[in-house]
Biopython code that builds the backbone (N, CA, C, O; Angstrom):
import numpy as np
from Bio.PDB.StructureBuilder import StructureBuilder

atoms = [
    (1, "MET", "N", (-5.495, -17.777, 0.288)),
    (1, "MET", "CA", (-5.527, -19.175, 0.421)),
    (1, "MET", "C", (-4.128, -19.655, 0.929)),
    (1, "MET", "O", (-3.083, -19.211, 0.455)),
    (2, "SER", "N", (-4.173, -20.524, 1.854)),
    (2, "SER", "CA", (-2.921, -20.980, 2.415)),
    (2, "SER", "C", (-2.189, -21.837, 1.409)),
    (2, "SER", "O", (-2.843, -22.639, 0.742)),
    (3, "GLY", "N", (-0.915, -21.734, 1.251)),
    (3, "GLY", "CA", (-0.112, -22.549, 0.395)),
    (3, "GLY", "C", (-0.003, -22.028, -1.018)),
    (3, "GLY", "O", (0.615, -22.687, -1.854)),
    (4, "ASP", "N", (-0.568, -20.888, -1.325)),
    (4, "ASP", "CA", (-0.552, -20.382, -2.610)),
    (4, "ASP", "C", (0.712, -19.553, -2.918)),
    (4, "ASP", "O", (0.876, -19.113, -4.056)),
    (5, "GLN", "N", (1.548, -19.342, -2.007)),
    (5, "GLN", "CA", (2.815, -18.624, -2.127)),
    (5, "GLN", "C", (2.584, -17.123, -2.434)),
    (5, "GLN", "O", (3.432, -16.447, -3.015)),
    (6, "LEU", "N", (1.411, -16.646, -2.019)),
    (6, "LEU", "CA", (1.123, -15.221, -2.256)),
    (6, "LEU", "C", (0.827, -14.540, -0.826)),
    (6, "LEU", "O", (0.276, -15.162, 0.082)),
    (7, "ASP", "N", (1.218, -13.297, -0.722)),
    (7, "ASP", "CA", (1.036, -12.456, 0.450)),
    (7, "ASP", "C", (0.099, -11.237, -0.010)),
    (7, "ASP", "O", (0.082, -10.795, -1.159)),
    (8, "ILE", "N", (-0.629, -10.789, 0.987)),
    (8, "ILE", "CA", (-1.405, -9.568, 0.688)),
    (8, "ILE", "C", (-0.530, -8.380, 1.180)),
    (8, "ILE", "O", (-0.074, -8.344, 2.323)),
    (9, "HIS", "N", (-0.331, -7.449, 0.287)),
    (9, "HIS", "CA", (0.454, -6.206, 0.577)),
    (9, "HIS", "C", (-0.499, -5.032, 0.546)),
    (9, "HIS", "O", (-1.109, -4.784, -0.493)),
    (10, "HIS", "N", (-0.658, -4.291, 1.644)),
    (10, "HIS", "CA", (-1.497, -3.161, 1.724)),
    (10, "HIS", "C", (-0.740, -1.937, 1.140)),
    (10, "HIS", "O", (0.437, -1.696, 1.408)),
    (11, "VAL", "N", (-1.513, -1.187, 0.321)),
    (11, "VAL", "CA", (-0.991, -0.044, -0.378)),
    (11, "VAL", "C", (-2.049, 1.120, -0.097)),
    (11, "VAL", "O", (-3.089, 1.255, -0.742)),
    (12, "VAL", "N", (-1.662, 1.900, 0.903)),
    (12, "VAL", "CA", (-0.544, 2.140, 1.671)),
    (12, "VAL", "C", (-0.380, 1.120, 2.862)),
    (12, "VAL", "O", (-1.330, 0.471, 3.299)),
    (13, "GLN", "N", (0.803, 1.040, 3.313)),
    (13, "GLN", "CA", (1.111, 0.116, 4.321)),
    (13, "GLN", "C", (0.229, 0.383, 5.572)),
    (13, "GLN", "O", (0.032, 1.539, 5.944)),
    (14, "ALA", "N", (-0.277, -0.631, 6.190)),
    (14, "ALA", "CA", (-1.291, -0.455, 7.244)),
    (14, "ALA", "C", (-0.854, 0.315, 8.473)),
    (14, "ALA", "O", (-1.585, 1.155, 8.998)),
    (15, "HIS", "N", (0.406, -0.003, 8.939)),
    (15, "HIS", "CA", (0.806, 0.683, 10.158)),
    (15, "HIS", "C", (0.880, 2.201, 10.069)),
    (15, "HIS", "O", (0.284, 2.906, 10.884)),
    (16, "PRO", "N", (1.652, 2.730, 9.021)),
    (16, "PRO", "CA", (1.632, 4.188, 8.948)),
    (16, "PRO", "C", (0.381, 4.716, 8.323)),
    (16, "PRO", "O", (0.089, 5.889, 8.555)),
    (17, "GLY", "N", (-0.404, 3.983, 7.549)),
    (17, "GLY", "CA", (-1.601, 4.427, 7.038)),
    (17, "GLY", "C", (-2.678, 4.755, 8.195)),
    (17, "GLY", "O", (-3.464, 5.702, 8.135)),
    (18, "ASN", "N", (-2.603, 3.909, 9.166)),
    (18, "ASN", "CA", (-3.465, 4.024, 10.308)),
    (18, "ASN", "C", (-3.172, 5.270, 11.080)),
    (18, "ASN", "O", (-4.050, 5.775, 11.779)),
    (19, "GLN", "N", (-1.994, 5.779, 10.986)),
    (19, "GLN", "CA", (-1.529, 6.956, 11.745)),
    (19, "GLN", "C", (-1.927, 8.269, 10.949)),
    (19, "GLN", "O", (-2.225, 9.287, 11.575)),
    (20, "VAL", "N", (-1.930, 8.239, 9.651)),
    (20, "VAL", "CA", (-2.167, 9.487, 8.879)),
    (20, "VAL", "C", (-3.338, 9.640, 8.072)),
    (20, "VAL", "O", (-3.626, 10.722, 7.559)),
    (21, "ILE", "N", (-4.097, 8.498, 7.923)),
    (21, "ILE", "CA", (-5.417, 8.505, 7.129)),
    (21, "ILE", "C", (-6.571, 8.275, 8.028)),
    (21, "ILE", "O", (-6.746, 7.165, 8.532)),
    (22, "PRO", "N", (-7.415, 9.333, 8.268)),
    (22, "PRO", "CA", (-8.616, 9.092, 9.083)),
    (22, "PRO", "C", (-9.483, 7.983, 8.563)),
    (22, "PRO", "O", (-9.687, 7.825, 7.360)),
    (23, "ASN", "N", (-9.983, 7.225, 9.497)),
    (23, "ASN", "CA", (-10.928, 6.066, 9.166)),
    (23, "ASN", "C", (-10.208, 5.008, 8.368)),
    (23, "ASN", "O", (-10.896, 4.241, 7.694)),
    (24, "TYR", "N", (-8.915, 4.887, 8.374)),
    (24, "TYR", "CA", (-8.173, 3.783, 7.667)),
    (24, "TYR", "C", (-8.548, 2.524, 8.409)),
    (24, "TYR", "O", (-8.539, 2.433, 9.637)),
    (25, "ASN", "N", (-8.888, 1.533, 7.548)),
    (25, "ASN", "CA", (-9.291, 0.165, 8.066)),
    (25, "ASN", "C", (-8.523, -0.839, 7.294)),
    (25, "ASN", "O", (-8.734, -0.989, 6.090)),
    (26, "ARG", "N", (-7.614, -1.555, 7.959)),
    (26, "ARG", "CA", (-6.745, -2.575, 7.331)),
    (26, "ARG", "C", (-7.613, -3.653, 6.630)),
    (26, "ARG", "O", (-7.221, -4.206, 5.602)),
    (27, "ASN", "N", (-8.731, -3.919, 7.179)),
    (27, "ASN", "CA", (-9.679, -5.033, 6.594)),
    (27, "ASN", "C", (-10.265, -4.649, 5.262)),
    (27, "ASN", "O", (-10.551, -5.520, 4.441)),
    (28, "THR", "N", (-10.455, -3.353, 5.020)),
    (28, "THR", "CA", (-11.064, -2.849, 3.749)),
    (28, "THR", "C", (-10.192, -2.108, 2.914)),
    (28, "THR", "O", (-10.569, -1.740, 1.802)),
    (29, "ALA", "N", (-8.919, -1.825, 3.403)),
    (29, "ALA", "CA", (-7.954, -0.942, 2.646)),
    (29, "ALA", "C", (-7.485, -1.616, 1.361)),
    (29, "ALA", "O", (-7.438, -2.844, 1.300)),
    (30, "PRO", "N", (-7.137, -0.843, 0.334)),
    (30, "PRO", "CA", (-6.475, -1.340, -0.863)),
    (30, "PRO", "C", (-5.243, -2.200, -0.587)),
    (30, "PRO", "O", (-4.387, -1.907, 0.248)),
    (31, "ALA", "N", (-5.229, -3.288, -1.362)),
    (31, "ALA", "CA", (-4.148, -4.251, -1.273)),
    (31, "ALA", "C", (-4.036, -5.014, -2.486)),
    (31, "ALA", "O", (-4.949, -5.090, -3.309)),
    (32, "ILE", "N", (-2.874, -5.603, -2.603)),
    (32, "ILE", "CA", (-2.504, -6.469, -3.878)),
    (32, "ILE", "C", (-1.916, -7.803, -3.387)),
    (32, "ILE", "O", (-1.217, -7.826, -2.374)),
    (33, "ALA", "N", (-2.175, -8.852, -4.051)),
    (33, "ALA", "CA", (-1.551, -10.210, -3.770)),
    (33, "ALA", "C", (-0.335, -10.278, -4.591)),
    (33, "ALA", "O", (-0.362, -10.096, -5.808)),
    (34, "ILE", "N", (0.780, -10.553, -3.898)),
    (34, "ILE", "CA", (2.031, -10.558, -4.582)),
    (34, "ILE", "C", (2.846, -11.862, -3.986)),
    (34, "ILE", "O", (2.622, -12.356, -2.881)),
    (35, "PRO", "N", (3.760, -12.291, -4.858)),
    (35, "PRO", "CA", (4.516, -13.522, -4.331)),
    (35, "PRO", "C", (5.160, -13.310, -2.977)),
    (35, "PRO", "O", (5.626, -12.200, -2.719)),
    (36, "VAL", "N", (5.216, -14.242, -2.140)),
    (36, "VAL", "CA", (5.788, -14.116, -0.806)),
    (36, "VAL", "C", (7.263, -13.605, -0.958)),
    (36, "VAL", "O", (7.646, -12.686, -0.235)),
    (37, "GLU", "N", (8.052, -14.146, -1.830)),
    (37, "GLU", "CA", (9.474, -13.693, -1.973)),
    (37, "GLU", "C", (9.542, -12.216, -2.326)),
    (37, "GLU", "O", (10.427, -11.530, -1.813)),
    (38, "GLU", "N", (8.726, -11.720, -3.108)),
    (38, "GLU", "CA", (8.721, -10.297, -3.514)),
    (38, "GLU", "C", (8.273, -9.449, -2.331)),
    (38, "GLU", "O", (8.836, -8.382, -2.086)),
    (39, "HIS", "N", (7.287, -9.903, -1.610)),
    (39, "HIS", "CA", (6.726, -9.200, -0.389)),
    (39, "HIS", "C", (7.817, -9.002, 0.659)),
    (39, "HIS", "O", (7.863, -7.968, 1.325)),
    (40, "LYS", "N", (8.680, -9.981, 0.799)),
    (40, "LYS", "CA", (9.783, -9.969, 1.846)),
    (40, "LYS", "C", (10.793, -8.776, 1.531)),
    (40, "LYS", "O", (11.458, -8.218, 2.403)),
    (41, "LEU", "N", (10.822, -8.473, 0.241)),
    (41, "LEU", "CA", (11.818, -7.420, -0.253)),
    (41, "LEU", "C", (11.324, -6.013, 0.097)),
    (41, "LEU", "O", (12.141, -5.103, 0.241)),
    (42, "ILE", "N", (10.078, -5.823, 0.229)),
    (42, "ILE", "CA", (9.547, -4.464, 0.335)),
    (42, "ILE", "C", (9.827, -3.943, 1.753)),
    (42, "ILE", "O", (9.423, -4.595, 2.716)),
    (43, "PRO", "N", (10.525, -2.756, 1.926)),
    (43, "PRO", "CA", (10.817, -2.280, 3.239)),
    (43, "PRO", "C", (9.506, -1.928, 3.986)),
    (43, "PRO", "O", (8.584, -1.351, 3.411)),
    (44, "THR", "N", (9.456, -2.299, 5.297)),
    (44, "THR", "CA", (8.325, -2.025, 6.128)),
    (44, "THR", "C", (8.517, -0.753, 6.929)),
    (44, "THR", "O", (9.560, -0.566, 7.555)),
    (45, "VAL", "N", (7.549, 0.102, 6.918)),
    (45, "VAL", "CA", (7.593, 1.292, 7.724)),
    (45, "VAL", "C", (7.145, 0.950, 9.130)),
    (45, "VAL", "O", (6.053, 0.429, 9.353)),
    (46, "LYS", "N", (8.013, 1.257, 10.059)),
    (46, "LYS", "CA", (7.784, 0.871, 11.467)),
    (46, "LYS", "C", (7.835, 2.212, 12.332)),
    (46, "LYS", "O", (8.320, 3.255, 11.894)),
    (47, "GLY", "N", (7.318, 2.082, 13.527)),
    (47, "GLY", "CA", (7.319, 3.252, 14.409)),
    (47, "GLY", "C", (6.373, 4.380, 13.985)),
    (47, "GLY", "O", (5.437, 4.198, 13.207)),
    (48, "LYS", "N", (6.672, 5.544, 14.541)),
    (48, "LYS", "CA", (5.817, 6.757, 14.264)),
    (48, "LYS", "C", (6.157, 7.257, 12.788)),
    (48, "LYS", "O", (7.310, 7.477, 12.419)),
    (49, "TYR", "N", (5.110, 7.400, 12.043)),
    (49, "TYR", "CA", (5.193, 7.983, 10.697)),
    (49, "TYR", "C", (4.914, 9.449, 10.715)),
    (49, "TYR", "O", (3.915, 9.865, 11.303)),
    (50, "SER", "N", (5.749, 10.267, 10.095)),
    (50, "SER", "CA", (5.559, 11.760, 10.195)),
    (50, "SER", "C", (5.308, 12.373, 8.767)),
    (50, "SER", "O", (5.160, 13.587, 8.628)),
    (51, "GLY", "N", (5.268, 11.564, 7.796)),
    (51, "GLY", "CA", (4.993, 12.036, 6.420)),
    (51, "GLY", "C", (3.500, 12.248, 6.168)),
    (51, "GLY", "O", (2.675, 12.024, 7.054)),
    (52, "SER", "N", (3.172, 12.672, 4.981)),
    (52, "SER", "CA", (1.802, 12.896, 4.607)),
    (52, "SER", "C", (1.193, 11.625, 3.988)),
    (52, "SER", "O", (1.953, 10.710, 3.674)),
    (53, "PRO", "N", (-0.069, 11.519, 3.804)),
    (53, "PRO", "CA", (-0.627, 10.307, 3.151)),
    (53, "PRO", "C", (-0.148, 10.271, 1.665)),
    (53, "PRO", "O", (0.057, 9.184, 1.125)),
    (54, "ARG", "N", (0.026, 11.407, 1.022)),
    (54, "ARG", "CA", (0.487, 11.414, -0.395)),
    (54, "ARG", "C", (1.944, 10.929, -0.472)),
    (54, "ARG", "O", (2.314, 10.228, -1.414)),
    (55, "GLU", "N", (2.776, 11.305, 0.529)),
    (55, "GLU", "CA", (4.161, 10.791, 0.532)),
    (55, "GLU", "C", (4.185, 9.297, 0.833)),
    (55, "GLU", "O", (5.042, 8.583, 0.313)),
    (56, "LEU", "N", (3.309, 8.833, 1.620)),
    (56, "LEU", "CA", (3.234, 7.368, 1.929)),
    (56, "LEU", "C", (2.781, 6.597, 0.730)),
    (56, "LEU", "O", (3.328, 5.537, 0.429)),
    (57, "LEU", "N", (1.858, 7.073, 0.085)),
    (57, "LEU", "CA", (1.296, 6.333, -1.162)),
    (57, "LEU", "C", (2.450, 6.372, -2.219)),
    (57, "LEU", "O", (2.696, 5.369, -2.890)),
    (58, "ALA", "N", (3.125, 7.487, -2.358)),
    (58, "ALA", "CA", (4.225, 7.512, -3.380)),
    (58, "ALA", "C", (5.359, 6.592, -3.053)),
    (58, "ALA", "O", (5.963, 5.979, -3.933)),
    (59, "LYS", "N", (5.639, 6.502, -1.796)),
    (59, "LYS", "CA", (6.740, 5.517, -1.381)),
    (59, "LYS", "C", (6.312, 4.111, -1.604)),
    (59, "LYS", "O", (7.127, 3.299, -2.043)),
    (60, "ASP", "N", (5.038, 3.752, -1.319)),
    (60, "ASP", "CA", (4.500, 2.441, -1.479)),
    (60, "ASP", "C", (4.542, 2.091, -3.045)),
    (60, "ASP", "O", (4.954, 1.012, -3.471)),
    (61, "ILE", "N", (4.107, 3.042, -3.778)),
    (61, "ILE", "CA", (4.054, 2.727, -5.236)),
    (61, "ILE", "C", (5.474, 2.510, -5.838)),
    (61, "ILE", "O", (5.700, 1.628, -6.667)),
    (62, "LYS", "N", (6.441, 3.398, -5.353)),
    (62, "LYS", "CA", (7.813, 3.281, -5.803)),
    (62, "LYS", "C", (8.369, 1.920, -5.352)),
    (62, "LYS", "O", (9.056, 1.261, -6.132)),
    (63, "ASP", "N", (8.099, 1.497, -4.152)),
    (63, "ASP", "CA", (8.554, 0.226, -3.647)),
    (63, "ASP", "C", (7.959, -0.919, -4.458)),
    (63, "ASP", "O", (8.687, -1.854, -4.793)),
    (64, "LEU", "N", (6.685, -0.890, -4.785)),
    (64, "LEU", "CA", (6.068, -1.946, -5.624)),
    (64, "LEU", "C", (6.789, -2.065, -6.916)),
    (64, "LEU", "O", (7.104, -3.167, -7.365)),
    (65, "ARG", "N", (7.076, -0.871, -7.564)),
    (65, "ARG", "CA", (7.750, -0.869, -8.865)),
    (65, "ARG", "C", (9.101, -1.374, -8.788)),
    (65, "ARG", "O", (9.571, -2.021, -9.725)),
    (66, "LYS", "N", (9.805, -1.109, -7.666)),
    (66, "LYS", "CA", (11.221, -1.536, -7.501)),
    (66, "LYS", "C", (11.355, -2.996, -7.118)),
    (66, "LYS", "O", (12.246, -3.682, -7.618)),
    (67, "TYR", "N", (10.516, -3.472, -6.269)),
    (67, "TYR", "CA", (10.729, -4.766, -5.563)),
    (67, "TYR", "C", (9.817, -5.913, -6.188)),
    (67, "TYR", "O", (10.071, -7.093, -5.945)),
    (68, "THR", "N", (8.809, -5.559, -6.953)),
    (68, "THR", "CA", (7.841, -6.613, -7.462)),
    (68, "THR", "C", (7.696, -6.502, -8.931)),
    (68, "THR", "O", (8.143, -5.539, -9.554)),
    (69, "LYS", "N", (7.063, -7.501, -9.485)),
    (69, "LYS", "CA", (6.675, -7.497, -10.911)),
    (69, "LYS", "C", (5.174, -7.163, -11.027)),
    (69, "LYS", "O", (4.530, -7.610, -11.976)),
    (70, "ALA", "N", (4.635, -6.433, -10.140)),
    (70, "ALA", "CA", (3.227, -6.121, -10.160)),
    (70, "ALA", "C", (2.955, -5.304, -11.476)),
    (70, "ALA", "O", (3.696, -4.370, -11.781)),
    (71, "PRO", "N", (1.906, -5.662, -12.232)),
    (71, "PRO", "CA", (1.627, -4.991, -13.482)),
    (71, "PRO", "C", (1.321, -3.504, -13.262)),
    (71, "PRO", "O", (0.628, -3.192, -12.294)),
    (72, "ASN", "N", (1.780, -2.588, -14.079)),
    (72, "ASN", "CA", (1.507, -1.202, -13.940)),
    (72, "ASN", "C", (0.056, -0.881, -13.917)),
    (72, "ASN", "O", (-0.379, 0.082, -13.285)),
    (73, "SER", "N", (-0.748, -1.745, -14.658)),
    (73, "SER", "CA", (-2.258, -1.495, -14.612)),
    (73, "SER", "C", (-2.840, -1.679, -13.203)),
    (73, "SER", "O", (-3.755, -0.969, -12.787)),
    (74, "LYS", "N", (-2.317, -2.583, -12.544)),
    (74, "LYS", "CA", (-2.816, -2.938, -11.164)),
    (74, "LYS", "C", (-2.305, -1.854, -10.144)),
    (74, "LYS", "O", (-2.997, -1.456, -9.207)),
    (75, "ILE", "N", (-1.044, -1.419, -10.407)),
    (75, "ILE", "CA", (-0.514, -0.301, -9.521)),
    (75, "ILE", "C", (-1.298, 0.970, -9.690)),
    (75, "ILE", "O", (-1.539, 1.702, -8.731)),
    (76, "LYS", "N", (-1.696, 1.229, -10.918)),
    (76, "LYS", "CA", (-2.572, 2.381, -11.169)),
    (76, "LYS", "C", (-3.927, 2.273, -10.497)),
    (76, "LYS", "O", (-4.461, 3.271, -10.013)),
    (77, "GLU", "N", (-4.534, 0.978, -10.460)),
    (77, "GLU", "CA", (-5.825, 0.794, -9.897)),
    (77, "GLU", "C", (-5.568, 1.021, -8.323)),
    (77, "GLU", "O", (-6.467, 1.538, -7.660)),
    (78, "LEU", "N", (-4.482, 0.683, -7.778)),
    (78, "LEU", "CA", (-4.276, 0.825, -6.289)),
    (78, "LEU", "C", (-4.189, 2.324, -6.017)),
    (78, "LEU", "O", (-4.699, 2.750, -4.980)),
    (79, "ILE", "N", (-3.617, 3.110, -6.817)),
    (79, "ILE", "CA", (-3.527, 4.583, -6.671)),
    (79, "ILE", "C", (-4.944, 5.175, -6.727)),
    (79, "ILE", "O", (-5.361, 5.926, -5.845)),
    (80, "ASN", "N", (-5.658, 4.816, -7.779)),
    (80, "ASN", "CA", (-7.023, 5.286, -7.859)),
    (80, "ASN", "C", (-8.021, 4.906, -6.809)),
    (80, "ASN", "O", (-8.905, 5.670, -6.420)),
    (81, "LEU", "N", (-7.822, 3.589, -6.335)),
    (81, "LEU", "CA", (-8.630, 3.140, -5.219)),
    (81, "LEU", "C", (-8.358, 3.901, -3.889)),
    (81, "LEU", "O", (-9.274, 4.193, -3.119)),
    (82, "ASN", "N", (-7.134, 4.190, -3.672)),
    (82, "ASN", "CA", (-6.750, 4.994, -2.471)),
    (82, "ASN", "C", (-7.335, 6.353, -2.550)),
    (82, "ASN", "O", (-7.832, 6.842, -1.535)),
    (83, "LYS", "N", (-7.319, 7.043, -3.737)),
    (83, "LYS", "CA", (-7.962, 8.341, -3.898)),
    (83, "LYS", "C", (-9.454, 8.275, -3.771)),
    (83, "LYS", "O", (-10.058, 9.182, -3.200)),
    (84, "ARG", "N", (-10.073, 7.240, -4.280)),
    (84, "ARG", "CA", (-11.566, 7.098, -4.047)),
    (84, "ARG", "C", (-11.962, 6.845, -2.643)),
    (84, "ARG", "O", (-12.919, 7.440, -2.149)),
    (85, "MET", "N", (-11.219, 5.935, -1.948)),
    (85, "MET", "CA", (-11.640, 5.553, -0.512)),
    (85, "MET", "C", (-11.261, 6.653, 0.498)),
    (85, "MET", "O", (-11.967, 6.864, 1.484)),
    (86, "TYR", "N", (-10.133, 7.354, 0.241)),
    (86, "TYR", "CA", (-9.693, 8.340, 1.191)),
    (86, "TYR", "C", (-9.565, 9.753, 0.486)),
    (86, "TYR", "O", (-8.480, 10.335, 0.530)),
    (87, "PRO", "N", (-10.626, 10.304, -0.149)),
    (87, "PRO", "CA", (-10.430, 11.553, -0.909)),
    (87, "PRO", "C", (-9.884, 12.708, -0.103)),
    (87, "PRO", "O", (-9.127, 13.510, -0.650)),
    (88, "HIS", "N", (-10.221, 12.836, 1.151)),
    (88, "HIS", "CA", (-9.729, 13.929, 1.953)),
    (88, "HIS", "C", (-8.208, 13.856, 2.192)),
    (88, "HIS", "O", (-7.537, 14.879, 2.332)),
    (89, "SER", "N", (-7.688, 12.626, 2.233)),
    (89, "SER", "CA", (-6.249, 12.488, 2.443)),
    (89, "SER", "C", (-5.374, 12.677, 1.165)),
    (89, "SER", "O", (-4.171, 12.935, 1.218)),
    (90, "PHE", "N", (-6.057, 12.531, 0.058)),
    (90, "PHE", "CA", (-5.270, 12.598, -1.221)),
    (90, "PHE", "C", (-5.691, 13.757, -2.104)),
    (90, "PHE", "O", (-5.526, 13.750, -3.324)),
    (91, "LYS", "N", (-6.245, 14.754, -1.422)),
    (91, "LYS", "CA", (-6.656, 15.963, -2.202)),
    (91, "LYS", "C", (-5.278, 16.673, -2.634)),
    (91, "LYS", "O", (-4.269, 16.644, -1.929)),
    (92, "LYS", "N", (-5.357, 17.257, -3.770)),
    (92, "LYS", "CA", (-4.133, 18.051, -4.285)),
    (92, "LYS", "C", (-4.176, 19.383, -3.682)),
    (92, "LYS", "O", (-3.299, 20.207, -3.942)),
]
sb = StructureBuilder()
sb.init_structure("model")
sb.init_model(0)
sb.init_chain("A")
sb.init_seg("    ")
for serial, (resi, resn, name, xyz) in enumerate(atoms, 1):
    if name == "N":
        sb.init_residue(resn, " ", resi, " ")
    sb.init_atom(name, np.array(xyz, "f"), 0.0, 1.0, " ", f" {name:<3s}", serial, name[0])
structure = sb.get_structure()
């Protein structure tokens, strides 16, 4: 909703996620609403991404914990949602 001072942050970030996760779709990918000011603090991955999907998810989770006040329960939901939506990318 416009004017609510919230931004949608994709976890994993859309640009690198599109490069390393087959069938990644920004429109349906896991995301969390966070305050605009917190969202601005999260480093954006630009250019060619050469890491694995697991490394990308780990970086995004670390950034959420460092730069936002997102509840740990919601962060865990994002991790689990990524694993359910993209099981081949997050196999151990």
